[in-house]
Every structure is written in structure tokens, then in C-alpha cells.
C-alpha positions as CSV (number, residue, x, y, z in Angstrom):
1,M,15.3,-10.3,-2.1
2,G,18.9,-10.5,-3.1
3,A,20.6,-9.1,-6.2
4,K,20.1,-12.3,-8.2
5,E,16.4,-12.3,-7.5
6,R,16.0,-8.6,-8.2
7,T,17.7,-9.0,-11.5
8,A,15.5,-11.9,-12.5
9,T,12.3,-10.0,-11.3
10,F,13.2,-6.8,-13.3
11,A,14.0,-8.9,-16.4
12,A,10.7,-10.7,-16.1
13,Y,8.7,-7.5,-15.8
14,K,10.6,-5.9,-18.7
15,D,9.7,-8.8,-20.8
16,L,6.1,-8.7,-19.8
17,A,5.9,-5.0,-20.6
18,R,7.4,-5.6,-24.0
19,R,5.0,-8.4,-24.8
20,C,2.0,-6.5,-23.6
21,E,2.9,-3.4,-25.6
22,Q,3.4,-5.6,-28.7
23,R,0.1,-7.3,-28.3
24,D,-2.1,-4.3,-27.6
25,P,-0.3,-0.9,-27.7
26,E,-3.6,1.0,-27.6
27,L,-4.7,-0.7,-24.4
28,M,-1.4,0.0,-22.8
29,R,-2.1,3.7,-23.3
30,H,-4.8,3.3,-20.7
31,V,-3.1,1.2,-18.1
32,S,-2.3,3.9,-15.5
33,T,-3.2,4.7,-11.9
34,S,-5.4,7.6,-13.0
35,D,-7.3,5.2,-15.4
36,T,-7.8,2.8,-12.5
37,A,-9.0,5.6,-10.3
38,R,-11.6,6.6,-12.9
39,D,-12.6,2.9,-13.1
40,L,-13.0,2.9,-9.3
41,D,-15.3,5.9,-9.5
42,R,-17.4,4.1,-12.1
43,L,-17.7,1.2,-9.7
44,R,-18.8,3.7,-7.0
45,Q,-21.5,5.0,-9.3
46,A,-22.6,1.5,-10.3
47,V,-23.4,0.4,-6.8
48,G,-25.2,3.7,-6.1
49,D,-22.9,5.1,-3.4
50,P,-22.8,8.9,-3.3
51,Q,-19.2,8.7,-1.9
52,L,-16.4,6.2,-1.8
53,T,-15.4,4.1,1.2
54,Y,-12.0,2.6,0.6
55,L,-9.1,0.7,2.2
56,G,-5.9,0.4,0.2
57,I,-2.5,-1.1,1.0
58,S,0.9,-0.7,-0.6
59,Y,0.3,0.4,-4.3
60,G,-3.4,0.9,-3.3
61,T,-2.3,3.9,-1.3
62,I,-1.1,5.7,-4.4
63,L,-4.4,4.7,-6.1
64,A,-6.2,6.2,-3.1
65,A,-4.2,9.4,-3.2
66,T,-4.8,9.7,-7.0
67,Y,-8.6,9.1,-6.5
68,A,-8.8,11.6,-3.7
69,N,-7.3,14.3,-5.9
70,L,-9.2,13.5,-9.0
71,F,-12.5,13.1,-7.1
72,P,-12.0,15.0,-3.8
73,D,-15.8,15.5,-3.2
74,K,-16.4,11.8,-3.5
75,V,-14.3,10.7,-0.5
76,R,-16.4,9.4,2.4
77,A,-13.7,7.4,4.2
78,M,-10.4,6.3,3.0
79,V,-7.7,4.2,4.9
80,V,-4.2,4.0,3.3
81,D,-1.9,1.4,4.9
82,G,1.7,0.7,3.8
83,N,2.2,4.1,2.0
84,W,4.3,5.3,-0.8
85,D,5.5,8.9,-0.9
86,P,3.5,10.5,-3.7
87,Q,6.4,12.8,-4.6
88,A,8.8,9.9,-4.9
89,W,6.3,7.9,-6.9
90,T,6.0,10.6,-9.5
91,N,9.7,11.8,-9.3
92,H,8.4,15.1,-7.9
93,G,5.9,15.6,-10.8
94,S,8.6,15.2,-13.4
95,G,7.9,13.4,-16.7
96,D,11.1,11.4,-16.2
97,D,10.9,7.8,-14.9
98,A,10.9,7.5,-11.1
99,R,13.9,5.5,-9.9
100,L,14.1,5.7,-6.2
101,T,13.2,2.3,-4.8
102,S,13.3,-1.2,-6.2
103,F,9.6,-1.3,-6.7
104,I,9.5,2.1,-8.4
105,R,12.5,1.2,-10.6
106,L,10.6,-1.9,-11.6
107,R,7.5,0.2,-12.3
108,S,9.5,2.6,-14.5
109,D,10.1,-0.2,-17.0
110,W,6.3,-0.3,-17.7
111,P,5.2,1.8,-20.8
112,L,4.1,5.2,-19.5
113,S,0.6,6.3,-20.1
114,P,0.2,9.9,-21.4
115,D,-2.6,10.3,-18.9
116,R,-0.6,9.4,-15.7
117,Y,-1.3,11.6,-12.7
118,R,1.6,13.6,-11.4
119,G,-0.2,15.8,-8.8
120,P,-1.1,18.0,-7.1
121,W,-1.8,15.8,-4.0
122,N,-3.4,18.4,-1.7
123,R,-6.9,19.0,-3.1
124,P,-9.3,19.4,-0.2
125,T,-11.4,16.2,0.2
126,A,-14.9,16.0,1.5
127,H,-13.7,14.0,4.5
128,P,-10.3,13.4,6.1
129,I,-8.1,10.4,5.2
130,L,-6.6,8.0,7.7
131,V,-2.9,7.2,7.0
132,I,-1.4,4.1,8.7
133,G,2.3,3.4,8.9
134,N,4.3,0.5,10.4
135,A,7.4,1.7,12.2
136,Y,9.5,-1.1,10.8
137,D,8.0,-1.8,7.4
138,P,10.8,-2.9,5.1
139,S,8.9,-2.2,1.9
140,T,7.1,1.1,2.7
141,P,8.9,2.9,5.5
142,E,7.2,5.0,8.1
143,S,8.8,8.1,6.5
144,A,6.7,7.4,3.5
145,A,3.5,7.4,5.6
146,R,4.5,10.7,7.1
147,A,5.1,12.1,3.6
148,M,1.7,10.8,2.5
149,A,0.0,12.5,5.5
150,R,1.9,15.8,4.7
151,E,1.0,15.7,1.0
152,L,-2.7,15.1,1.4
153,A,-4.9,18.1,2.2
154,D,-6.6,16.6,5.2
155,A,-5.1,13.4,6.7
156,R,-4.4,11.9,10.1
157,L,-1.4,9.7,10.7
158,L,-1.8,6.5,12.8
159,T,1.4,4.7,13.6
160,L,1.9,1.0,14.5
161,N,5.1,0.2,16.5
162,G,5.3,-3.0,14.5
163,Y,7.1,-5.0,11.9
164,A,6.6,-6.2,8.3
165,H,4.6,-4.8,5.4
166,T,1.3,-3.2,6.3
167,A,-0.9,-3.3,9.4
168,L,-3.6,-5.2,7.5
169,L,-1.4,-8.2,6.8
170,N,0.2,-8.0,10.3
171,P,-2.9,-7.3,12.5
172,S,-3.1,-5.1,15.5
173,S,-6.3,-5.0,17.5
174,C,-5.5,-1.4,18.4
175,I,-5.2,-0.4,14.7
176,Q,-8.3,-2.3,13.8
177,A,-10.3,-0.6,16.5
178,H,-9.3,2.9,15.2
179,E,-10.0,1.8,11.6
180,S,-13.5,0.5,12.5
181,R,-14.4,3.7,14.3
182,Y,-13.2,5.8,11.4
183,L,-14.8,3.7,8.6
184,I,-18.1,3.2,10.3
185,D,-18.6,6.5,12.3
186,G,-16.0,8.8,10.7
187,V,-14.1,9.2,14.0
188,L,-10.4,9.7,13.6
189,P,-7.8,8.7,16.3
190,P,-6.3,11.6,18.3
191,P,-3.3,13.3,16.7
192,W,0.0,11.4,17.0
193,T,-1.6,8.2,18.1
194,T,0.7,5.2,18.2
195,C,-0.4,1.6,18.7
196,Q,2.3,-0.2,20.6
197,E,2.0,-3.8,19.5
198,Q,0.9,-6.3,16.9
199,D,-1.3,-9.2,17.9
200,A,1.4,-11.7,17.0
201,P,5.1,-11.4,16.2
202,P,5.9,-11.2,12.5
203,F,8.1,-14.4,12.6
204,A,6.4,-17.4,14.2
205,T,8.4,-19.5,16.7
206,P,9.5,-22.7,15.0
207,R,7.6,-25.8,16.2
208,P,9.6,-28.8,17.4
209,S,9.7,-31.4,14.6
210,G,11.0,-34.6,16.3
211,G,13.7,-36.2,18.3
212,I,15.1,-34.5,21.3
213,A,13.4,-31.2,20.3
214,T,10.0,-32.8,21.1
215,G,11.2,-33.8,24.5
216,G,11.0,-37.5,23.6
217,G,14.7,-38.1,23.5
218,G,16.8,-39.5,20.7
219,L,14.3,-42.4,20.0
220,A,11.3,-40.1,19.6
221,G,9.2,-41.2,16.6
222,T,10.6,-44.7,16.5
223,T,8.4,-47.8,17.0
224,T,9.2,-51.1,18.7
């Protein structure tokens, strides 16, 4: 995303926030990650699960960390993939707007809920959390995954030596095998485990579209 696209995106979200606040200011007081985490626990209760099994990517990692610290005894298994640094997300617990990355700058234009969660992030959970980070994720860098693993009270970091945003959207059989063992049986990968490759490169090889590129010569695709 270039500067022109970023400016347009920020302007659109500022306008959306302004219109939402004008339309229903009382509702906007309850649009926060902590509110969503409480909704998530209501869903857990509604389906009758004694504890939560959850997989979250990108913003869903902050939702997971918030849930884990509001309801630490309700964590059965939790995978967080494409992580944000919780301290950066909350500007180190400050009441000021966080302004560290493009996404966080965009989020800071949304009206702030008085009930937003600022930490702590290290309340002991009933079971450990699996943290996944792509080594070359342009949106949520591996350093943020390491920070998430440090902040949580009981977490195991699993690294993918791969590209693009999240392992879920850029699959690795190695990552999926570790996730399945953890989500089903509660078995974590060994410490410092790194999966070495994705199942497919992040950028597909262009397919020939005609002419010489197809091996048919300059008259390829013509009729006689």
C-alpha cells in the first residue's frame, strides 16, 4: 500500500468512525476488544463448552490475548497466528492513542471505549497458548510473535520460515501438524521449533497466456 492508498484508507475509516459515533454514540462505548472478548465467552457458555478452543489470526491474536487475561481459567487451547505486540497495541498501557504501525494508527482514529483492556497480559492460564509467527510476514513481523510469547504467562512460540501474512493463509503442512496435535491433544511443539517451508510459494508463477510464451510461435491462437 502506497502513500496515496494509505491516506485514502485512513480518511475512509475516520469518516466511518465519525458517522458511527453520530448514529449511535451509546453503542460505540461498547465497541472494544474487551467487549468482544466478553461476547466470545458468552458464546462459549451458550454452546456448553467448559473452556474455550480458539484460533485467531492478525487482530484475532489481540482478541485472544485479551480473552486469556480476562478469563484465564477458561482457556482450553488457543492458537494465535500473525501476532501483534500487546504492549505496542496498548501503547504500553497508556491511555494515549497507540501510533506505532499503520494499522494501529488507523485504529487510533476509532472512538475509544472507556472499557478497553490495557493489560496485564501475563495472568496464568489454565493451559498454555501456541504462538505462531512467519519469519517474513510484512504485516505482523516475527518480532511481534516473540513479544506476544514473552508477554503471555504460558506460551510456546512456533516459527514458520515463510512469507506473507499468517501461516493460516499461507499454509504449511508442518505448522498444520503441530496445530492439530495441540488443538486436539494439547501437545505443544518442542521449544524453538521452526517449520522450514510453506506448501507453496507466496507468489504463483505466471502462466503463459498466448503467442510465443505458450510454445506455439507467433501465430499461436490464430485460425486458418
